[in-house]
C-alpha positions in Angstrom: -25.5 -9.5 -21.3 -22.5 -11.8 -21.3 -22.9 -15.0 -19.3 -19.8 -14.3 -17.3 -18.9 -10.7 -17.2 -15.9 -9.2 -15.3 -17.9 -8.6 -12.2 -19.1 -12.2 -12.1 -15.6 -13.4 -12.7 -14.4 -11.4 -9.7 -17.2 -12.7 -7.5 -16.4 -16.3 -8.5 -12.7 -15.9 -7.8 -13.4 -14.4 -4.4 -15.8 -17.2 -3.6 -12.9 -19.7 -4.3 -10.9 -17.8 -1.6 -8.5 -16.3 -4.1 -7.3 -12.7 -4.1 -8.1 -10.2 -6.9 -5.2 -7.8 -7.5 -5.5 -4.4 -9.1 -4.0 -0.9 -9.3 -5.3 2.7 -9.1 -5.1 5.4 -11.7 -5.2 9.1 -11.2 -3.7 10.4 -14.5 -6.2 11.3 -17.2 -4.6 9.5 -20.1 -6.6 6.3 -20.7 -3.5 4.5 -22.1 -2.3 4.2 -18.5 -5.3 2.1 -17.6 -4.7 0.0 -20.8 -1.1 -0.5 -19.8 -1.9 -1.5 -16.2 -4.3 -4.1 -17.5 -1.9 -5.4 -20.1 0.7 -5.8 -17.3 -1.5 -8.2 -15.4 -3.7 -6.3 -13.0 -7.1 -7.8 -12.8 -8.8 -4.5 -12.2 -8.0 -0.8 -12.5 -9.4 1.5 -9.8 -10.4 4.7 -11.7 -10.3 7.3 -9.0 -13.1 9.9 -9.4 -12.7 11.1 -5.8 -9.2 12.4 -5.6 -8.3 13.0 -9.3 -9.3 15.5 -12.1 -11.5 13.0 -13.9 -14.5 14.3 -15.7 -17.2 12.2 -17.4 -15.4 12.0 -20.7 -12.0 10.9 -19.2 -13.8 8.4 -17.0 -15.4 6.9 -20.0 -12.1 6.7 -21.8 -10.5 4.8 -18.9 -13.5 2.4 -18.8 -13.1 1.6 -22.5 -9.3 1.3 -22.1 -9.8 -1.3 -19.3 -12.1 -3.3 -21.7 -9.5 -3.1 -24.4 -6.9 -4.6 -22.0 -9.4 -7.2 -20.8 -9.3 -6.0 -17.2 -12.1 -4.8 -14.9 -12.9 -1.1 -14.6 -13.8 -0.1 -11.1 -14.8 3.5 -10.6 -14.7 5.3 -7.3 -17.3 8.0 -7.5 -16.7 11.3 -5.6 -19.4 10.7 -3.1 -22.4 8.5 -2.3 -24.8 10.6 -4.4 -27.2 9.1 -7.0 -26.6 12.2 -9.2 -22.9 11.4 -9.4 -23.4 7.6 -9.8 -26.0 7.5 -12.6 -23.9 8.8 -15.5 -21.0 6.5 -14.5 -23.3 3.5 -14.5 -24.4 4.4 -18.0 -20.8 4.1 -19.1 -20.8 0.4 -18.2 -18.1 0.0 -15.6 -17.5 -3.3 -13.9 -17.8 -1.9 -10.4 -18.6 1.2 -8.4 -16.8 2.2 -5.1 -18.7 4.4 -2.7 -16.4 6.3 -0.4 -17.0 6.9 3.3 -20.0 4.7 3.9 -20.5 4.7 7.7 -24.1 3.4 8.3 -26.6 0.9 6.9 -28.7 3.9 5.8 -25.9 5.1 3.6 -25.3 1.6 2.3 -28.9 1.4 1.3 -28.6 4.7 -0.5 -25.6 3.4 -2.4 -27.5 0.3 -3.5 -30.6 2.3 -4.4 -28.5 4.6 -6.7 -27.5 1.4 -8.7 -30.9 -0.2 -9.0 -33.9 0.5 -11.1 -37.3 0.9 -9.5 -38.8 -0.8 -7.6 -35.5 -1.9 -6.0 -33.9 1.5 -6.3 -34.0 5.0 -7.8 -31.7 4.8 -10.8 -33.1 6.6 -13.9 -33.2 4.6 -17.1 -30.9 5.6 -19.9 -28.0 3.2 -20.4 -25.6 4.0 -23.2 -22.4 1.9 -23.2 -23.9 -0.2 -20.4 -26.3 -1.9 -22.9 -23.7 -1.9 -25.6 -25.2 1.2 -27.3 -28.5 -0.6 -27.8 -27.0 -3.8 -29.2 -28.4 -5.5 -26.0 -32.2 -5.2 -25.9 -33.8 -3.4 -23.0 -35.6 -6.6 -22.0 -32.3 -8.5 -21.8 -30.5 -5.6 -20.1 -33.2 -5.1 -17.5 -33.2 -8.8 -16.7 -29.9 -8.6 -14.8 -28.2 -5.2 -14.8 -27.3 -5.5 -11.1 -25.3 -8.7 -11.8 -23.1 -6.8 -14.3 -21.2 -4.7 -11.8 -19.9 -4.7 -8.3 -21.2 -2.5 -5.5 -18.4 -1.8 -3.1 -18.6 0.3 0.0 -15.5 1.8 1.6 -14.9 1.4 5.3 -12.8 4.4 6.2 -14.2 5.7 9.5 -14.3 4.2 12.9 -18.1 4.5 12.9 -18.2 2.3 9.8 -16.3 -0.4 11.6 -18.7 -0.2 14.5 -21.7 -0.4 12.1 -20.2 -3.0 9.7 -22.6 -5.9 10.5 -25.6 -3.7 9.7 -23.9 -2.4 6.6 -23.2 -5.9 5.3 -26.8 -6.9 6.0 -27.9 -4.5 3.3 -29.0 -6.5 0.2 -27.0 -5.6 -2.9 -23.6 -4.8 -1.3 -20.9 -7.0 -2.7 -18.2 -6.4 -0.2 -16.6 -3.7 2.0 -13.2 -2.2 1.3 -10.9 -0.8 3.9 -9.4 2.7 3.3 -6.6 2.7 5.8 -5.6 6.4 5.5 -9.0 7.9 6.3 -9.6 5.2 8.8 -6.5 6.2 10.6 -7.5 9.9 10.5 -10.9 9.1 12.1 -9.2 8.1 15.3 -6.5 10.8 15.3 -3.6 8.9 13.6 -3.7 10.3 10.1 -1.1 8.6 7.9 -0.1 6.1 10.6 -2.0 3.2 9.0 0.1 0.6 11.0 -0.7 2.2 14.4 -1.9 -0.6 16.8 -5.3 1.1 17.2 -5.7 1.3 13.4 -4.6 -2.3 12.9 -7.1 -3.3 15.6 -9.9 -1.7 13.6 -8.7 -3.5 10.4 -8.7 -6.8 12.2 -12.2 -6.2 13.5 -13.3 -5.7 9.8 -11.6 -9.0 8.9 -13.1 -10.8 11.8 -16.7 -9.6 11.1 -16.4 -10.4 7.4 -15.1 -13.9 8.0 -17.8 -14.5 10.6 -20.5 -13.4 8.1 -18.8 -15.3 5.2 -18.2 -12.1 3.2 -15.2 -11.1 1.1 -13.3 -7.9 1.9 -10.9 -5.6 0.2 -8.3 -2.9 0.9 -6.5 -0.1 -0.8 -2.7 0.1 -0.4 0.3 1.9 -1.7 2.7 0.4 -4.2 5.8 0.3 -2.2 4.3 -0.9 1.1 5.3 -4.5 0.9 4.8 -5.0 4.7 1.1 -3.9 4.3 0.6 -6.1 1.2 2.0 -9.1 3.1 -0.1 -8.3 6.2 -3.4 -8.2 4.2 -2.6 -11.3 2.2 -2.0 -13.1 5.4 -5.4 -11.9 6.6 -7.0 -13.5 3.5 -7.9 -10.3 1.7 -10.2 -10.9 -1.3 -9.7 -7.7 -3.3 -6.6 -5.6 -3.1 -5.6 -2.4 -4.9 -1.8 -2.1 -4.4 -0.3 0.9 -6.0 -1.2 3.7 -8.5 0.2 5.2 -11.6 1.7 8.2 -9.8 3.6 6.0 -7.4 4.8 3.6 -10.0 6.2 6.4 -12.2 7.7 8.1 -9.1 9.4 4.9 -8.0 10.8 4.2 -11.4 12.2 7.8 -11.6 13.8 7.5 -8.2 15.3 4.1 -8.9 16.8 5.3 -12.2 18.2 8.5 -10.8 19.7 6.8 -7.8 21.4 4.3 -10.1 22.6 7.0 -12.5 23.8 9.3 -9.7 25.6 6.3 -8.1 27.5 5.6 -11.3 28.4 9.2 -11.7 29.7 9.6 -8.2 32.1 6.7 -8.7 33.7 8.3 -11.7 
């Protein structure tokens, strides 16, 4: 294993109090991930929960991230060891577990990532051990250091249970999902509602008290939210996705062109 892999670089940067900035991808073409990385994003969030990704396309994006020298962070569809295992064999730099609400669920997430006796992961790395170029002895010495284990806090129950979740050994940090969090208290889509913001600030307060980094997933055009979370000292921020970036570019171009045509 490399002495300072992407996951370790991200951990070190967060320890220094710096913010790691990334983008989400939903389209299947891996060149999108490569382009996002080449434009400066420090990680690409490969969304296996809300997109049409299969195993092959997920692997393509992980490899594209490596080509662009950016971290590949895969959100799996659910906290299920059967879904997690093949992704881990692809060698991503991090795994995001959606909708983790209890310490028990956090323990299940960690167990899915760890080999016995620490967990239940079956052995069969492929790209993760560089196709055998890294010996099994070397790989087994520190596989858990090679990727991030991130739990999404996107339900009011998760906020209430956050201390217990963060006490689970093996969790790197929690990540707020504002949309589902707002839905859990009856304000779907209103991520800036005072009650939603109060829950977000509770997450921030607990993480700071426990000395833990924390992350958030945001939309590309929501500059107020980006500024809000940066002011809170967010450690890991996904701000925008390929669909939004393309849509924003299309709208801006058409507004400009239509404006010119209307003046003629």
